[in-house]
C-alpha positions as a Markdown table, in Angstrom:
| # | Residue | x | y | z |
|---|---|---|---|---|
| 1 | Unk | 0.1 | -0.2 | 0.0 |
| 2 | Unk | 1.0 | 3.5 | -1.0 |
| 3 | Unk | -0.5 | 6.4 | 1.5 |
| 4 | Unk | -0.5 | 9.8 | 1.3 |
| 5 | Unk | -0.1 | 12.0 | 3.9 |
| 6 | Unk | -2.0 | 15.5 | 4.5 |
| 7 | Unk | -0.3 | 18.6 | 4.5 |
| 8 | Unk | 0.2 | 20.2 | 7.9 |
| 9 | Unk | -1.6 | 22.9 | 8.9 |
| 10 | Unk | 1.6 | 25.3 | 8.8 |
| 11 | Unk | 2.1 | 24.1 | 5.2 |
| 12 | Unk | -1.4 | 24.9 | 4.5 |
| 13 | Unk | -1.3 | 28.2 | 5.6 |
| 14 | Unk | 1.5 | 29.2 | 3.4 |
| 15 | Unk | -1.4 | 28.5 | 0.6 |
| 16 | Unk | -4.2 | 30.4 | 2.1 |
| 17 | Unk | -6.6 | 31.3 | -0.2 |
| 18 | Unk | -5.4 | 29.4 | -2.8 |
| 19 | Unk | -8.4 | 27.3 | -4.0 |
| 20 | Unk | -8.0 | 24.3 | -6.5 |
| 21 | Unk | -7.9 | 26.3 | -9.2 |
| 22 | Unk | -6.4 | 29.5 | -8.1 |
| 23 | Unk | -2.5 | 30.6 | -8.3 |
| 24 | Unk | 0.1 | 28.6 | -10.3 |
| 25 | Unk | 1.5 | 25.1 | -9.6 |
| 26 | Unk | 4.1 | 24.7 | -7.1 |
| 27 | Unk | 7.5 | 24.0 | -9.1 |
| 28 | Unk | 7.7 | 20.2 | -8.9 |
| 29 | Unk | 10.8 | 18.9 | -7.2 |
| 30 | Unk | 13.2 | 17.1 | -9.5 |
| 31 | Unk | 12.4 | 13.4 | -10.2 |
| 32 | Unk | 13.0 | 11.9 | -7.6 |
| 33 | Unk | 13.9 | 14.4 | -5.0 |
| 34 | Unk | 11.3 | 15.7 | -2.6 |
| 35 | Unk | 10.6 | 19.1 | -1.8 |
| 36 | Unk | 11.7 | 19.7 | 2.2 |
| 37 | Unk | 8.4 | 21.7 | 2.6 |
| 38 | Unk | 5.9 | 18.7 | 1.3 |
| 39 | Unk | 5.4 | 16.4 | 3.9 |
| 40 | Unk | 5.4 | 12.8 | 2.8 |
| 41 | Unk | 5.4 | 9.4 | 3.9 |
| 42 | Unk | 7.3 | 6.2 | 2.5 |
| 43 | Unk | 5.4 | 4.1 | 0.2 |
| 44 | Unk | 5.6 | 0.3 | 0.3 |
| 45 | Unk | 6.0 | -1.5 | -2.9 |
| 46 | Unk | 2.7 | -3.2 | -4.2 |
| 47 | Unk | 2.5 | -6.8 | -5.7 |
| 48 | Unk | 3.2 | -5.5 | -9.2 |
| 49 | Unk | 5.9 | -2.9 | -8.4 |
| 50 | Unk | 9.3 | -4.4 | -7.1 |
| 51 | Unk | 10.2 | -1.0 | -5.9 |
| 52 | Unk | 9.1 | 1.7 | -3.4 |
| 53 | Unk | 8.2 | 5.0 | -5.3 |
| 54 | Unk | 7.9 | 8.3 | -3.3 |
| 55 | Unk | 5.1 | 10.8 | -3.6 |
| 56 | Unk | 5.7 | 14.5 | -3.5 |
| 57 | Unk | 3.1 | 17.1 | -3.1 |
| 58 | Unk | 2.1 | 20.1 | -5.2 |
| 59 | Unk | -1.0 | 22.2 | -5.6 |
| 60 | Unk | -3.7 | 23.2 | -7.9 |
| 61 | Unk | -4.4 | 21.5 | -10.8 |
| 62 | Unk | -0.9 | 20.8 | -12.8 |
| 63 | Unk | -0.9 | 18.4 | -15.8 |
| 64 | Unk | 1.4 | 15.7 | -16.7 |
| 65 | Unk | 3.4 | 18.2 | -18.9 |
| 66 | Unk | 4.0 | 20.8 | -16.0 |
| 67 | Unk | 5.5 | 18.2 | -13.8 |
| 68 | Unk | 6.9 | 15.7 | -16.2 |
| 69 | Unk | 8.0 | 17.7 | -19.2 |
| 70 | Unk | 7.7 | 15.6 | -22.7 |
| 71 | Unk | 4.7 | 13.2 | -21.2 |
| 72 | Unk | 1.2 | 12.8 | -22.6 |
| 73 | Unk | -1.6 | 12.8 | -19.9 |
| 74 | Unk | -4.5 | 10.6 | -19.8 |
| 75 | Unk | -7.0 | 11.7 | -17.1 |
| 76 | Unk | -9.8 | 9.9 | -15.5 |
| 77 | Unk | -12.5 | 11.7 | -13.6 |
| 78 | Unk | -14.3 | 10.4 | -11.7 |
| 79 | Unk | -12.4 | 7.7 | -10.3 |
| 80 | Unk | -14.1 | 4.2 | -10.9 |
| 81 | Unk | -13.5 | 1.0 | -12.1 |
| 82 | Unk | -13.1 | 2.0 | -15.6 |
| 83 | Unk | -10.6 | 2.3 | -18.8 |
| 84 | Unk | -9.7 | 5.2 | -21.0 |
| 85 | Unk | -7.6 | 5.0 | -24.3 |
| 86 | Unk | -6.1 | 8.0 | -25.9 |
| 87 | Unk | -3.5 | 7.9 | -28.8 |
| 88 | Unk | -3.5 | 4.4 | -28.6 |
| 89 | Unk | -2.7 | 3.8 | -25.2 |
| 90 | Unk | -5.2 | 2.3 | -22.7 |
| 91 | Unk | -5.0 | 2.7 | -18.9 |
| 92 | Unk | -7.4 | 0.4 | -16.7 |
| 93 | Unk | -8.7 | 1.5 | -13.0 |
| 94 | Unk | -9.0 | -2.4 | -11.8 |
| 95 | Unk | -10.1 | -1.8 | -7.9 |
| 96 | Unk | -11.5 | 1.4 | -6.4 |
| 97 | Unk | -12.2 | 1.2 | -2.7 |
| 98 | Unk | -14.3 | 2.2 | -1.1 |
| 99 | Unk | -16.5 | 2.4 | -4.3 |
| 100 | Unk | -18.5 | 5.3 | -2.7 |
| 101 | Unk | -15.3 | 7.6 | -2.4 |
| 102 | Unk | -12.2 | 6.1 | -3.4 |
| 103 | Unk | -9.3 | 6.3 | -1.4 |
| 104 | Unk | -7.6 | 3.5 | -2.9 |
| 105 | Unk | -7.0 | 2.1 | -6.3 |
| 106 | Unk | -5.4 | -0.7 | -8.6 |
| 107 | Unk | -4.2 | 0.2 | -12.0 |
| 108 | Unk | -2.8 | -1.3 | -14.9 |
| 109 | Unk | -1.4 | 0.2 | -18.4 |
| 110 | Unk | -0.7 | -0.8 | -21.9 |
| 111 | Unk | 2.4 | 1.3 | -22.0 |
| 112 | Unk | 5.1 | 1.9 | -19.0 |
| 113 | Unk | 4.0 | 5.1 | -16.8 |
| 114 | Unk | 6.1 | 7.9 | -15.8 |
| 115 | Unk | 4.4 | 9.1 | -13.3 |
| 116 | Unk | 0.5 | 9.4 | -11.9 |
| 117 | Unk | -1.2 | 12.3 | -10.1 |
| 118 | Unk | -3.8 | 11.5 | -7.6 |
| 119 | Unk | -5.8 | 14.7 | -6.6 |
| 120 | Unk | -7.0 | 14.0 | -3.1 |
| 121 | Unk | -9.4 | 16.7 | -1.8 |
| 122 | Unk | -8.6 | 20.5 | -2.6 |
| 123 | Unk | -5.3 | 20.7 | -0.7 |
| 124 | Unk | -3.1 | 19.1 | -3.4 |
| 125 | Unk | -1.8 | 16.6 | -5.6 |
| 126 | Unk | 0.7 | 13.8 | -5.2 |
| 127 | Unk | 2.9 | 12.5 | -7.9 |
| 128 | Unk | 4.1 | 9.1 | -7.7 |
| 129 | Unk | 7.0 | 9.6 | -10.1 |
| 130 | Unk | 8.0 | 6.2 | -11.4 |
| 131 | Unk | 10.7 | 7.3 | -13.7 |
| 132 | Unk | 12.8 | 7.9 | -10.6 |
| 133 | Unk | 12.7 | 4.4 | -10.1 |
| 134 | Unk | 15.8 | 2.2 | -11.1 |
| 135 | Unk | 13.7 | -0.2 | -12.7 |
| 136 | Unk | 12.3 | 2.6 | -14.9 |
| 137 | Unk | 8.8 | 3.3 | -15.6 |
| 138 | Unk | 6.0 | 1.1 | -14.6 |
| 139 | Unk | 3.2 | -0.8 | -16.1 |
| 140 | Unk | 0.8 | -1.6 | -13.2 |
| 141 | Unk | 0.5 | -0.7 | -9.4 |
| 142 | Unk | -1.6 | -2.0 | -6.7 |
| 143 | Unk | -2.8 | -0.1 | -3.7 |
| 144 | Unk | -2.3 | 3.5 | -4.4 |
| 145 | Unk | -3.8 | 4.8 | -1.2 |
| 146 | Unk | -4.6 | 8.2 | 0.5 |
| 147 | Unk | -4.7 | 8.9 | 4.0 |
| 148 | Unk | -8.5 | 9.1 | 3.9 |
| 149 | Unk | -9.2 | 11.8 | 1.3 |
| 150 | Unk | -11.4 | 10.9 | -1.5 |
| 151 | Unk | -9.5 | 11.0 | -4.8 |
| 152 | Unk | -11.3 | 13.3 | -7.2 |
| 153 | Unk | -9.3 | 12.2 | -10.5 |
| 154 | Unk | -6.2 | 10.4 | -11.6 |
| 155 | Unk | -3.8 | 11.6 | -14.2 |
| 156 | Unk | -1.6 | 8.9 | -16.1 |
| 157 | Unk | 1.7 | 10.5 | -17.4 |
| 158 | Unk | 3.5 | 8.5 | -20.0 |
| 159 | Unk | 6.3 | 9.2 | -22.9 |
| 160 | Unk | 5.2 | 8.9 | -26.2 |
| 161 | Unk | 8.1 | 6.6 | -27.8 |
| 162 | Unk | 8.4 | 4.9 | -31.1 |
| 163 | Unk | 7.5 | 1.3 | -31.5 |
| 164 | Unk | 10.3 | -0.9 | -31.7 |
| 165 | Unk | 10.6 | -4.6 | -32.2 |
| 166 | Unk | 13.2 | -7.0 | -33.7 |
| 167 | Unk | 13.9 | -10.4 | -34.9 |
| 168 | Unk | 16.6 | -12.9 | -34.2 |
| 169 | Unk | 17.0 | -15.5 | -36.5 |
| 170 | Unk | 20.2 | -17.9 | -36.0 |
| 171 | Unk | 21.7 | -20.5 | -38.3 |
| 172 | Unk | 24.6 | -22.9 | -38.4 |
| 173 | Unk | 25.8 | -26.1 | -40.3 |
| 174 | Unk | 27.0 | -29.4 | -39.2 |
| 175 | Unk | 29.4 | -31.7 | -40.9 |
| 176 | Unk | 29.3 | -35.3 | -40.1 |
| 177 | Unk | 32.3 | -37.7 | -39.8 |
| 178 | Unk | 32.1 | -41.2 | -40.7 |
| 179 | Unk | 34.1 | -44.5 | -40.2 |
| 180 | Unk | 34.2 | -47.7 | -41.7 |
| 181 | Unk | 35.0 | -51.4 | -40.5 |
| 182 | Unk | 35.4 | -54.5 | -42.5 |
| 183 | Unk | 35.6 | -58.2 | -41.0 |
| 184 | Unk | 35.8 | -61.8 | -42.7 |
| 185 | Unk | 34.9 | -65.1 | -41.1 |
| 186 | Unk | 38.3 | -66.3 | -42.1 |
| 187 | Unk | 41.8 | -65.0 | -41.2 |
| 188 | Unk | 43.9 | -67.7 | -42.7 |
| 189 | Unk | 43.8 | -70.7 | -44.8 |
| 190 | Unk | 45.7 | -73.7 | -46.0 |
| 191 | Unk | 44.6 | -74.6 | -49.6 |
| 192 | Unk | 45.9 | -77.4 | -51.8 |
| 193 | Unk | 47.0 | -76.2 | -55.2 |
| 194 | Unk | 43.8 | -75.4 | -57.4 |
| 195 | Unk | 41.1 | -75.2 | -54.4 |
| 196 | Unk | 39.4 | -72.6 | -53.8 |
| 197 | Unk | 37.4 | -71.3 | -50.4 |
| 198 | Unk | 34.2 | -69.0 | -49.8 |
| 199 | Unk | 34.9 | -66.3 | -47.3 |
| 200 | Unk | 32.0 | -63.9 | -45.9 |
| 201 | Unk | 33.0 | -60.6 | -45.8 |
| 202 | Unk | 31.0 | -57.8 | -43.3 |
| 203 | Unk | 31.3 | -53.9 | -44.2 |
| 204 | Unk | 29.7 | -51.9 | -41.4 |
| 205 | Unk | 29.9 | -47.9 | -41.8 |
| 206 | Unk | 29.2 | -45.7 | -38.7 |
| 207 | Unk | 29.5 | -42.1 | -37.3 |
| 208 | Unk | 33.1 | -41.8 | -35.6 |
| 209 | Unk | 32.3 | -42.6 | -32.0 |
| 210 | Unk | 34.4 | -39.8 | -30.8 |
| 211 | Unk | 33.3 | -37.1 | -33.0 |
| 212 | Unk | 30.4 | -37.7 | -34.9 |
| 213 | Unk | 30.1 | -34.7 | -36.0 |
| 214 | Unk | 31.1 | -30.9 | -36.0 |
| 215 | Unk | 29.1 | -27.6 | -35.8 |
| 216 | Unk | 30.2 | -24.6 | -37.2 |
| 217 | Unk | 29.1 | -21.6 | -39.4 |
| 218 | Unk | 27.0 | -19.9 | -36.4 |
| 219 | Unk | 25.4 | -16.7 | -37.4 |
| 220 | Unk | 22.4 | -14.4 | -36.5 |
| 221 | Unk | 20.1 | -12.1 | -38.8 |
| 222 | Unk | 17.1 | -10.3 | -38.6 |
| 223 | Unk | 15.0 | -7.1 | -38.8 |
| 224 | Unk | 14.5 | -4.1 | -36.8 |
| 225 | Unk | 10.9 | -2.5 | -37.0 |
| 226 | Unk | 10.3 | 1.2 | -36.1 |
| 227 | Unk | 7.1 | 2.8 | -36.4 |
| 228 | Unk | 5.2 | 6.2 | -35.3 |
| 229 | Unk | 1.8 | 5.6 | -33.5 |
| 230 | Unk | 1.6 | 9.0 | -32.2 |
| 231 | Unk | 0.1 | 12.4 | -33.8 |
| 232 | Unk | 3.5 | 13.8 | -33.4 |
| 233 | Unk | 6.7 | 13.7 | -35.6 |
| 234 | Unk | 9.6 | 11.5 | -34.9 |
| 235 | Unk | 13.1 | 12.2 | -36.1 |
| 236 | Unk | 14.8 | 9.0 | -36.1 |
| 237 | Unk | 18.8 | 9.9 | -35.5 |
| 238 | Unk | 20.2 | 6.4 | -35.5 |
| 239 | Unk | 19.7 | 2.9 | -35.3 |
| 240 | Unk | 22.1 | 0.6 | -33.7 |
| 241 | Unk | 22.1 | -3.0 | -32.8 |
| 242 | Unk | 24.2 | -5.0 | -30.2 |
| 243 | Unk | 24.7 | -8.6 | -29.0 |
| 244 | Unk | 25.8 | -9.3 | -25.4 |
| 245 | Unk | 29.2 | -11.1 | -25.1 |
| 246 | Unk | 29.8 | -10.1 | -29.0 |
| 247 | Unk | 29.6 | -6.6 | -29.5 |
| 248 | Unk | 28.2 | -4.2 | -32.1 |
| 249 | Unk | 26.4 | -5.4 | -35.2 |
| 250 | Unk | 26.3 | -3.3 | -38.7 |
| 251 | Unk | 22.6 | -2.2 | -39.4 |
| 252 | Unk | 21.3 | -1.3 | -42.9 |
| 253 | Unk | 17.9 | 0.7 | -42.9 |
| 254 | Unk | 15.4 | 1.2 | -45.5 |
| 255 | Unk | 15.3 | 5.1 | -44.8 |
| 256 | Unk | 18.4 | 7.5 | -44.9 |
| 257 | Unk | 19.2 | 9.0 | -41.4 |
| 258 | Unk | 18.2 | 11.4 | -40.2 |
| 259 | Unk | 14.6 | 10.0 | -40.9 |
| 260 | Unk | 11.3 | 11.8 | -40.2 |
| 261 | Unk | 8.3 | 9.8 | -39.4 |
| 262 | Unk | 5.0 | 11.1 | -39.2 |
| 263 | Unk | 1.8 | 9.2 | -37.4 |
| 264 | Unk | 1.7 | 5.9 | -38.8 |
| 265 | Unk | 5.0 | 5.8 | -40.9 |
| 266 | Unk | 7.6 | 3.0 | -40.3 |
| 267 | Unk | 10.9 | 2.1 | -41.3 |
| 268 | Unk | 12.9 | -1.3 | -41.2 |
| 269 | Unk | 16.4 | -2.3 | -41.0 |
| 270 | Unk | 18.1 | -5.5 | -41.0 |
| 271 | Unk | 21.4 | -6.8 | -39.8 |
| 272 | Unk | 23.6 | -10.1 | -40.0 |
| 273 | Unk | 26.7 | -11.3 | -38.7 |
| 274 | Unk | 28.6 | -14.2 | -37.9 |
| 275 | Unk | 29.2 | -15.7 | -34.5 |
| 276 | Unk | 32.0 | -17.9 | -32.9 |
| 277 | Unk | 29.9 | -20.4 | -31.3 |
| 278 | Unk | 26.4 | -21.4 | -30.0 |
| 279 | Unk | 26.5 | -19.4 | -26.8 |
| 280 | Unk | 23.3 | -18.0 | -25.9 |
| 281 | Unk | 23.2 | -14.2 | -26.0 |
| 282 | Unk | 20.6 | -11.4 | -26.2 |
| 283 | Unk | 20.2 | -9.0 | -29.3 |
| 284 | Unk | 19.5 | -5.2 | -28.5 |
| 285 | Unk | 18.3 | -2.7 | -31.0 |
| 286 | Unk | 18.3 | 1.1 | -29.6 |
| 287 | Unk | 16.7 | 3.5 | -31.9 |
| 288 | Unk | 17.9 | 7.4 | -30.8 |
| 289 | Unk | 16.0 | 10.5 | -32.0 |
| 290 | Unk | 17.1 | 13.8 | -32.5 |
| 291 | Unk | 16.6 | 17.0 | -30.1 |
| 292 | Unk | 13.5 | 18.3 | -31.8 |
| 293 | Unk | 11.7 | 14.9 | -32.1 |
| 294 | Unk | 8.4 | 15.1 | -30.5 |
| 295 | Unk | 8.6 | 11.2 | -30.0 |
| 296 | Unk | 11.2 | 9.7 | -28.1 |
| 297 | Unk | 13.1 | 6.6 | -28.8 |
| 298 | Unk | 13.1 | 3.1 | -27.6 |
| 299 | Unk | 14.5 | -0.2 | -27.6 |
| 300 | Unk | 14.1 | -3.6 | -28.2 |
| 301 | Unk | 15.9 | -7.2 | -27.4 |
| 302 | Unk | 15.3 | -10.6 | -28.6 |
| 303 | Unk | 17.0 | -13.8 | -27.6 |
| 304 | Unk | 20.1 | -15.2 | -29.9 |
| 305 | Unk | 19.2 | -18.9 | -29.2 |
| 306 | Unk | 20.3 | -22.0 | -31.2 |
| 307 | Unk | 18.5 | -25.1 | -31.3 |
| 308 | Unk | 20.0 | -28.6 | -32.1 |
| 309 | Unk | 18.9 | -28.6 | -35.7 |
| 310 | Unk | 21.1 | -27.2 | -38.1 |
| 311 | Unk | 20.2 | -25.3 | -41.1 |
| 312 | Unk | 22.8 | -26.8 | -43.5 |
| 313 | Unk | 24.3 | -30.5 | -43.4 |
| 314 | Unk | 27.6 | -31.5 | -45.1 |
| 315 | Unk | 28.5 | -35.1 | -45.5 |
| 316 | Unk | 25.2 | -36.3 | -44.3 |
| 317 | Unk | 25.7 | -39.5 | -46.8 |
| 318 | Unk | 28.5 | -41.6 | -48.1 |
| 319 | Unk | 29.0 | -43.9 | -50.9 |
| 320 | Unk | 30.4 | -47.2 | -50.1 |
| 321 | Unk | 32.6 | -49.4 | -52.2 |
| 322 | Unk | 34.8 | -52.6 | -51.9 |
| 323 | Unk | 37.9 | -53.2 | -54.6 |
| 324 | Unk | 36.2 | -57.1 | -54.9 |
| 325 | Unk | 39.9 | -58.7 | -54.8 |
| 326 | Unk | 40.3 | -62.2 | -56.0 |
| 327 | Unk | 43.3 | -63.8 | -56.4 |
| 328 | Unk | 44.0 | -64.5 | -60.0 |
| 329 | Unk | 41.5 | -61.5 | -61.2 |
| 330 | Unk | 42.1 | -57.7 | -61.7 |
| 331 | Unk | 40.8 | -55.7 | -58.4 |
| 332 | Unk | 37.4 | -54.3 | -59.6 |
| 333 | Unk | 35.8 | -51.3 | -57.7 |
| 334 | Unk | 32.6 | -52.4 | -57.0 |
| 335 | Unk | 29.7 | -49.9 | -55.8 |
| 336 | Unk | 27.8 | -51.7 | -52.5 |
| 337 | Unk | 25.5 | -48.7 | -52.0 |
| 338 | Unk | 25.1 | -45.5 | -50.1 |
| 339 | Unk | 24.6 | -44.8 | -46.1 |
| 340 | Unk | 22.8 | -41.6 | -44.7 |
| 341 | Unk | 22.6 | -40.1 | -41.2 |
| 342 | Unk | 19.2 | -41.0 | -41.1 |
| 343 | Unk | 19.5 | -44.8 | -41.8 |
| 344 | Unk | 19.8 | -46.9 | -38.7 |
| 345 | Unk | 23.7 | -46.9 | -37.9 |
| 346 | Unk | 25.8 | -49.0 | -38.2 |
| 347 | Unk | 24.8 | -49.9 | -41.5 |
| 348 | Unk | 26.2 | -53.4 | -42.9 |
| 349 | Unk | 27.0 | -54.6 | -46.5 |
| 350 | Unk | 27.8 | -58.2 | -46.8 |
| 351 | Unk | 29.0 | -60.4 | -49.6 |
| 352 | Unk | 31.0 | -63.7 | -50.3 |
| 353 | Unk | 34.0 | -64.0 | -52.2 |
| 354 | Unk | 36.2 | -67.0 | -52.9 |
| 355 | Unk | 39.7 | -67.2 | -52.1 |
| 356 | Unk | 41.8 | -69.2 | -54.3 |
| 357 | Unk | 42.6 | -71.2 | -56.3 |
| 358 | Unk | 46.4 | -70.8 | -56.2 |
| 359 | Unk | 47.3 | -73.1 | -59.0 |
| 360 | Unk | 50.4 | -71.4 | -60.4 |
| 361 | Unk | 53.7 | -73.1 | -59.2 |
| 362 | Unk | 54.6 | -69.6 | -58.3 |
| 363 | Unk | 51.7 | -69.5 | -55.9 |
| 364 | Unk | 53.4 | -72.3 | -53.7 |
| 365 | Unk | 54.1 | -71.4 | -49.9 |
| 366 | Unk | 52.8 | -68.4 | -48.4 |
| 367 | Unk | 50.0 | -66.3 | -49.9 |
| 368 | Unk | 48.0 | -62.9 | -48.7 |
| 369 | Unk | 44.6 | -61.7 | -50.0 |
| 370 | Unk | 43.6 | -58.2 | -49.0 |
| 371 | Unk | 40.2 | -57.0 | -49.7 |
| 372 | Unk | 39.4 | -53.3 | -49.3 |
| 373 | Unk | 36.3 | -51.3 | -48.4 |
| 374 | Unk | 35.9 | -47.9 | -48.7 |
| 375 | Unk | 33.7 | -44.7 | -48.6 |
| 376 | Unk | 33.6 | -41.0 | -49.9 |
| 377 | Unk | 31.3 | -38.4 | -48.3 |
| 378 | Unk | 28.6 | -36.8 | -50.7 |
| 379 | Unk | 29.6 | -33.0 | -49.9 |
| 380 | Unk | 33.3 | -32.6 | -48.8 |
| 381 | Unk | 34.8 | -35.7 | -50.4 |
| 382 | Unk | 36.1 | -37.4 | -47.1 |
| 383 | Unk | 36.8 | -40.8 | -47.1 |
| 384 | Unk | 38.1 | -43.7 | -45.3 |
| 385 | Unk | 38.7 | -47.5 | -45.9 |
| 386 | Unk | 39.4 | -50.7 | -44.2 |
| 387 | Unk | 40.7 | -53.9 | -45.3 |
| 388 | Unk | 40.3 | -57.6 | -44.1 |
| 389 | Unk | 43.3 | -59.8 | -44.9 |
| 390 | Unk | 43.4 | -63.8 | -45.3 |
| 391 | Unk | 46.9 | -65.3 | -45.2 |
| 392 | Unk | 46.7 | -68.5 | -47.3 |
| 393 | Unk | 49.3 | -71.4 | -47.2 |
| 394 | Unk | 49.5 | -73.5 | -50.4 |
| 395 | Unk | 51.5 | -76.5 | -50.5 |
| 396 | Unk | 54.2 | -77.0 | -53.3 |
| 397 | Unk | 52.8 | -79.7 | -55.3 |
| 398 | Unk | 56.4 | -81.3 | -55.7 |
| 399 | Unk | 59.4 | -81.7 | -53.6 |
| 400 | Unk | 57.4 | -80.4 | -50.2 |
| 401 | Unk | 56.3 | -82.5 | -47.3 |
| 402 | Unk | 53.3 | -81.8 | -45.0 |
| 403 | Unk | 53.1 | -82.5 | -41.3 |
| 404 | Unk | 50.6 | -84.9 | -39.6 |
| 405 | Unk | 48.6 | -82.0 | -38.2 |
| 406 | Unk | 48.2 | -80.8 | -41.8 |
| 407 | Unk | 46.7 | -84.2 | -43.0 |
| 408 | Unk | 45.0 | -85.0 | -39.9 |
| 409 | Unk | 43.0 | -81.8 | -40.3 |
| 410 | Unk | 42.3 | -81.8 | -44.4 |
| 411 | Unk | 40.7 | -85.1 | -44.8 |
| 412 | Unk | 37.2 | -84.7 | -46.1 |
| 413 | Unk | 35.9 | -84.3 | -42.7 |
| 414 | Unk | 37.7 | -81.2 | -41.9 |
| 415 | Unk | 38.0 | -79.0 | -39.8 |
| 416 | Unk | 40.1 | -77.5 | -42.3 |
| 417 | Unk | 39.5 | -77.2 | -46.2 |
| 418 | Unk | 39.5 | -80.5 | -48.0 |
| 419 | Unk | 43.1 | -81.7 | -49.8 |
| 420 | Unk | 41.9 | -83.9 | -52.6 |
| 421 | Unk | 45.2 | -85.8 | -51.9 |
| 422 | Unk | 43.5 | -88.0 | -49.9 |
| 423 | Unk | 42.0 | -89.6 | -53.0 |
| 424 | Unk | 45.7 | -91.3 | -53.6 |
| 425 | Unk | 44.5 | -93.7 | -51.0 |
| 426 | Unk | 41.7 | -95.2 | -53.1 |
| 427 | Unk | 38.1 | -94.7 | -53.1 |
| 428 | Unk | 37.7 | -95.0 | -49.5 |
| 429 | Unk | 40.4 | -92.1 | -48.7 |
| 430 | Unk | 40.3 | -91.4 | -45.2 |
| 431 | Unk | 38.0 | -94.3 | -44.1 |
| 432 | Unk | 40.6 | -96.7 | -45.8 |
| 433 | Unk | 41.5 | -99.4 | -43.3 |
| 434 | Unk | 44.8 | -99.0 | -41.7 |
| 435 | Unk | 46.5 | -102.4 | -42.2 |
| 436 | Unk | 45.4 | -104.8 | -39.3 |
| 437 | Unk | 44.6 | -102.2 | -36.6 |
| 438 | Unk | 41.0 | -102.5 | -37.0 |
| 439 | Unk | 40.9 | -98.6 | -37.6 |
| 440 | Unk | 40.6 | -96.2 | -40.5 |
| 441 | Unk | 43.2 | -93.8 | -41.6 |
| 442 | Unk | 41.2 | -91.2 | -40.1 |
| 443 | Unk | 40.5 | -92.7 | -36.7 |
| 444 | Unk | 44.2 | -93.7 | -36.6 |
| 445 | Unk | 45.3 | -90.0 | -36.9 |
| 446 | Unk | 42.8 | -88.8 | -34.3 |
| 447 | Unk | 43.9 | -91.5 | -31.5 |
| 448 | Unk | 46.4 | -90.1 | -29.5 |
| 449 | Unk | 49.7 | -92.0 | -29.1 |
| 450 | Unk | 49.1 | -91.6 | -25.1 |
| 451 | Unk | 52.8 | -93.3 | -25.0 |
| 452 | Unk | 51.7 | -95.8 | -27.4 |
| 453 | Unk | 54.9 | -96.3 | -29.6 |
| 454 | Unk | 52.8 | -98.2 | -32.4 |
| 455 | Unk | 50.6 | -94.9 | -32.9 |
| 456 | Unk | 53.5 | -92.6 | -32.9 |
| 457 | Unk | 55.1 | -94.6 | -35.7 |
| 458 | Unk | 51.8 | -94.9 | -37.3 |
| 459 | Unk | 51.4 | -91.0 | -37.5 |
| 460 | Unk | 54.7 | -90.7 | -39.2 |
| 461 | Unk | 54.2 | -93.3 | -41.6 |
| 462 | Unk | 50.7 | -92.0 | -42.5 |
| 463 | Unk | 52.2 | -88.4 | -43.1 |
| 464 | Unk | 54.9 | -89.7 | -45.2 |
| 465 | Unk | 53.0 | -91.8 | -47.3 |
| 466 | Unk | 50.2 | -89.5 | -48.0 |
| 467 | Unk | 53.5 | -87.0 | -49.0 |
| 468 | Unk | 54.9 | -89.5 | -51.3 |
| 469 | Unk | 51.6 | -90.1 | -52.7 |
| 470 | Unk | 51.1 | -86.1 | -53.6 |
| 471 | Unk | 54.4 | -85.9 | -55.1 |
| 472 | Unk | 56.8 | -85.0 | -52.3 |
| 473 | Unk | 60.3 | -86.6 | -52.2 |
| 474 | Unk | 60.7 | -89.5 | -49.8 |
| 475 | Unk | 63.6 | -87.7 | -47.9 |
| 476 | Unk | 62.4 | -84.1 | -47.2 |
| 477 | Unk | 64.5 | -81.4 | -48.7 |
| 478 | Unk | 66.9 | -80.2 | -46.1 |
C-alpha cells in the first residue's frame, strides 16, 4: 500500500486562499527528489511494483506536462473501475476502494507510465514519479492509497515513444564424420593347389564414436521494425544493434538517417553477422531520436538461441565401395550402396568371395589376399577405408612335405579345407582301413599316442605315405 499524507496546517497556511484552480502550481521537485516543505510518507511496494516509489506534493491542478515535461496525459475523472484509451494507449483502473469515495486504487496500463497524479481533496496533488525508480517506468501498481481523502481524479503520465520490435533468426551448419570397419569369417587358410574357399565379408559404416559431427558457421540475422503510432513527428537519428558478449553489429535501414516519421509511418532495418559459437546471447536494438523529435526513442531485445537442428548439413551421406579383390583377377571397384545419417546405424553391407585357386607354381607357399572397403562422403569428399586380410598357405605340388597335423585336419571331414590328395589312398580315402589295426586312417590319425609307440610310428608313416603319394620326395629337403 502507498499512503498519502495530508499537509500539516503550517504548510496549508502558506497557501491560504489558494483554491483548486487559483494561483500557479508549486514548482515540482526534480524527479526522485522531495521538496523539504512537502510532507510525505514512505510508500511500500505493491505486488506489481518491486520498488518503493515516493510521492511528492503539489497544488492546484498541474498537468503531466507541467510536472514531467514531454509526457502525455490520460485523465480519468471521476475515479471508478473503468478504462480509457487515448493516442493508442489504454489505462485500466481495476479496483476502487471504497466504491463510494475512492481512497485506494489499483491500475494497469498498456505502456509504462512515468508518473501518476492523484488529486485528493482541495489541498493538493501527489505525484508518483515512477521514472525515478532504477527499474524505470511502471506498467502497473496496486494499492495507491490516500490517508482518507477521496480521490477526485487520476492523471496518468507517459512518454510517447517509437514502437520498436526486432527478430533474431539463427543458423548454423553441421558436418558429419564417418568411419568404416571390415571383417571376414576367415583370417588364415591352408589350401591345396587349385583349391577355392568361400569367405564371408561384412562391412559396417557408422559415425565416428569420438567425433560424430562438428558444428560451424554460426550466424544470426534479423529485422528491426520502427514505427510511429503518435500524432506527433519523430526524427530518427540512429538505429544501432548489439549482441551481448559479442559487440556491435552493422545495421542497414530502408530510410536514410536522420529519418522523419509522421503518425503511422515506419521503417525497417536489417542486420546480419557471424558468431564464434552457439552460446546464448541477447540482441538489443536501440533507436535514438534527434533533439527536435516530439516522440522519444526506444529499445527492443530478442534472444539469440541455437536449437539442436542445423540449417545446412554436409557429408550426411556416403557412398560405400569394395575393391572386390580375388586372387587371379584384376581388382574391380564395386559399388555396394550408400549410407546416410537418417539410416539405422551402423549400416552393414555383406557379400561372399572365393579365396583361391592358387594353381600357379609361383603361388606355392605363403599368400596374402587383401580385400579393401572404402567410402567417400557426398559433399566434402571425405574418405576412409578398412581392409581384411586372409593369409593362405598353399603346399607346393612337388618336393614339399606336409605335417601330420596338416593331413589330420584336411581330410573330407575337416575341420580345415579338404585336400583332394586323400584320393591317392583309394576310393575310401580317409576311411581306408589302416592295416590290421581295426581302425581307419582317419581314426588312427585322431588317436592320441599316449605313450603308445605303435601310434607314434603310425602317424609318422601316414604323413610320409600321403606326402609321397602327393608327389613329395621320400626324403624331406634339408
